[in-house]
C-alpha positions as CSV (number, residue, x, y, z in Angstrom):
1,X,6.1,25.8,-7.6
2,X,5.3,29.0,-5.8
3,X,8.3,30.6,-4.2
4,X,6.6,31.0,-0.8
5,X,6.1,27.2,-0.6
6,X,9.9,26.7,-1.0
7,X,11.0,29.7,1.2
8,X,13.2,28.4,4.0
9,X,11.7,29.1,7.5
10,X,12.7,28.0,11.0
11,X,10.2,26.1,13.0
12,X,11.2,25.2,16.6
13,X,14.8,25.4,15.5
14,X,14.2,23.2,12.4
15,X,14.9,24.5,9.0
16,X,12.0,23.7,6.7
17,X,9.6,25.2,4.2
18,X,5.8,25.4,3.8
19,X,5.8,22.6,1.3
20,X,7.3,20.2,3.8
21,X,5.0,21.5,6.6
22,X,1.9,20.9,4.5
23,X,3.2,17.5,3.8
24,X,3.8,16.9,7.5
25,X,0.2,17.9,8.4
26,X,-1.6,16.0,5.6
27,X,0.6,12.9,6.2
28,X,-0.1,12.8,10.0
29,X,-3.9,13.1,9.3
30,X,-3.7,10.4,6.6
31,X,-2.1,7.8,8.8
32,X,-4.1,8.6,11.8
33,X,-7.3,8.1,9.9
34,X,-5.9,4.8,8.6
35,X,-5.3,3.5,12.1
36,X,-9.0,4.3,12.8
37,X,-10.1,2.6,9.6
38,X,-11.6,5.9,8.4
39,X,-11.7,5.7,4.6
40,X,-11.6,9.5,4.2
41,X,-8.0,9.4,5.3
42,X,-7.2,8.3,1.8
43,X,-8.1,11.8,0.6
44,X,-5.3,13.2,2.7
45,X,-3.1,10.5,1.3
46,X,-3.7,11.8,-2.3
47,X,-2.8,15.3,-1.2
48,X,0.2,14.2,0.8
49,X,1.5,12.3,-2.2
50,X,1.4,15.3,-4.4
51,X,3.2,17.5,-2.0
52,X,6.0,15.0,-1.2
53,X,6.6,14.2,-4.8
54,X,7.9,17.7,-5.1
55,X,9.8,17.6,-1.7
56,X,11.7,14.4,-2.6
57,X,12.5,15.5,-6.2
58,X,14.2,18.6,-4.8
59,X,16.6,16.5,-2.7
60,X,17.2,14.0,-5.4
61,X,15.4,11.0,-3.8
62,X,14.0,9.9,-7.1
63,X,12.8,6.4,-6.0
64,X,10.7,8.2,-3.3
65,X,9.5,10.7,-5.8
66,X,8.2,7.9,-8.0
67,X,6.7,6.2,-4.9
68,X,4.4,9.2,-4.5
69,X,2.7,8.5,-7.8
70,X,2.1,5.1,-6.6
71,X,0.7,6.4,-3.4
72,X,-1.7,8.7,-5.3
73,X,-3.1,5.8,-7.3
74,X,-3.3,3.4,-4.5
75,X,-5.0,6.0,-2.2
76,X,-7.8,6.1,-4.7
77,X,-7.9,2.2,-4.8
78,X,-7.7,2.0,-1.0
79,X,-10.6,4.5,-0.6
80,X,-12.7,2.4,-3.0
81,X,-11.9,-0.9,-1.3
82,X,-12.6,0.4,2.2
83,X,-15.9,1.9,1.0
84,X,-17.2,-0.5,-1.6
85,X,-14.9,-3.6,-1.7
86,X,-15.8,-7.1,-0.5
87,X,-18.5,-9.5,-1.6
88,X,-21.4,-7.3,-0.6
89,X,-19.7,-4.1,-1.8
90,X,-20.0,-2.5,1.7
91,X,-16.3,-2.3,2.5
92,X,-13.6,-4.8,3.6
93,X,-12.6,-6.0,7.1
94,X,-9.1,-6.5,8.6
95,X,-7.7,-9.9,7.8
96,X,-4.3,-11.6,8.0
97,X,-2.1,-11.5,4.8
98,X,-2.8,-14.7,2.7
99,X,0.3,-17.0,3.1
100,X,0.7,-17.3,-0.7
101,X,1.5,-13.6,-0.9
102,X,4.6,-13.7,1.2
103,X,6.8,-15.4,-1.5
104,X,5.5,-12.9,-4.1
105,X,6.3,-10.0,-1.9
106,X,9.8,-11.3,-1.2
107,X,10.5,-11.7,-4.9
108,X,9.1,-8.2,-5.6
109,X,11.3,-6.7,-2.9
110,X,14.6,-8.4,-4.0
111,X,14.2,-7.9,-7.7
112,X,12.8,-4.4,-7.3
113,X,15.4,-3.2,-4.9
114,X,18.4,-4.6,-6.9
115,X,17.1,-3.5,-10.4
116,X,15.8,0.0,-9.3
117,X,18.9,0.7,-7.3
118,X,21.1,-0.1,-10.3
119,X,19.1,1.9,-12.7
120,X,19.1,4.9,-10.4
121,X,22.9,4.6,-9.8
122,X,23.7,4.1,-13.5
123,X,21.5,6.7,-15.1
124,X,20.7,9.5,-12.5
125,X,22.4,11.6,-9.8
126,X,20.2,10.0,-7.2
127,X,21.3,9.9,-3.6
128,X,21.3,6.7,-1.5
129,X,20.3,4.6,-4.4
130,X,19.9,1.1,-2.9
131,X,18.7,2.2,0.5
132,X,16.2,4.5,-1.1
133,X,15.1,1.8,-3.5
134,X,14.8,-0.8,-0.7
135,X,12.5,1.4,1.3
136,X,10.6,2.4,-1.8
137,X,9.8,-1.2,-2.8
138,X,9.0,-2.1,0.9
139,X,6.6,0.9,0.9
140,X,5.0,-0.3,-2.4
141,X,4.2,-3.6,-0.7
142,X,3.0,-2.0,2.5
143,X,0.7,0.4,0.8
144,X,-1.0,-2.4,-1.2
145,X,-1.3,-4.4,2.1
146,X,-2.9,-1.3,3.7
147,X,-5.4,-0.8,0.9
148,X,-6.4,-4.5,1.3
149,X,-6.6,-4.2,5.1
150,X,-4.1,-6.9,5.7
151,X,-3.1,-6.7,9.4
152,X,0.6,-7.2,8.9
153,X,1.0,-4.0,6.8
154,X,1.6,-2.3,10.1
155,X,4.6,-4.5,10.9
156,X,6.1,-3.6,7.5
157,X,5.5,0.1,8.1
158,X,7.1,-0.1,11.6
159,X,10.3,-1.3,10.0
160,X,10.2,1.0,7.0
161,X,9.3,4.1,9.1
162,X,12.2,3.5,11.5
163,X,14.6,3.3,8.5
164,X,13.1,6.4,6.9
165,X,13.7,8.5,10.1
166,X,17.4,7.8,9.8
167,X,17.5,8.5,6.0
168,X,15.6,11.8,6.2
169,X,17.7,13.1,9.0
170,X,20.7,12.3,6.9
171,X,19.2,14.2,4.0
172,X,18.4,17.2,6.3
173,X,14.7,16.7,5.9
174,X,14.3,17.1,9.7
175,X,10.6,17.8,9.8
176,X,9.9,14.9,7.6
177,X,12.1,12.7,9.8
178,X,10.1,13.7,12.7
179,X,6.9,13.0,10.7
180,X,8.1,9.5,10.0
181,X,8.8,9.1,13.8
182,X,5.2,10.0,14.2
183,X,4.2,7.5,11.5
184,X,6.2,4.8,13.5
185,X,4.2,5.4,16.6
186,X,1.0,5.4,14.7
187,X,2.0,2.2,13.0
188,X,2.3,0.5,16.4
189,X,-1.0,1.9,17.4
190,X,-2.6,0.8,14.1
191,X,-1.3,-2.7,14.6
192,X,-2.8,-3.0,18.1
193,X,-6.1,-1.5,17.1
194,X,-6.5,-3.5,13.8
195,X,-5.6,-6.7,15.6
196,X,-8.1,-6.0,18.3
197,X,-10.8,-5.3,15.7
198,X,-9.9,-8.5,13.8
199,X,-10.2,-10.6,16.9
200,X,-13.5,-9.0,17.9
201,X,-15.0,-9.7,14.5
202,X,-13.7,-13.2,14.6
203,X,-15.4,-13.8,18.0
204,X,-18.8,-12.4,16.6
205,X,-18.6,-14.8,13.7
């Protein structure tokens, strides 16, 4: 990684570096486009995942580092689904999460958090192993729901983003913490806009 990307700078009194700044910018664009159901936002999701994989590795949040690889792949999947998914291959619409998936999501969250947290604590020098793992597994689920345009993905992101704000401030990733506060606000907006769109489409049908 180029030295200039990791060079510490002060931005509005916050110690950061260009790597984190670029992650902030691409992340904000990515989530904003998602709230607008703009499929090109996934391109910024791909770039953001690559940037933050490095950021989180450097502060030993290994679960979050691995999560970026998943974000990279699901960003490609999400772009394809939003552009070419559905029966007519012309993109998918906002729907509620199928009830059958909730039990599956709950099992994935519990098993994933416990097992991943244990492995990180046992075999690595990872920080905040179980908290990081819980948020990582929750984000795995939320990202899949987002790619499928399930309305309730935004509820999950509201919870996760609020927790991430606390964790990243604790890890002195202050700019990233602010970014996740922005994500939190955008998640609220996304829920309102997607729900309105879903109701409008239901009325037309």
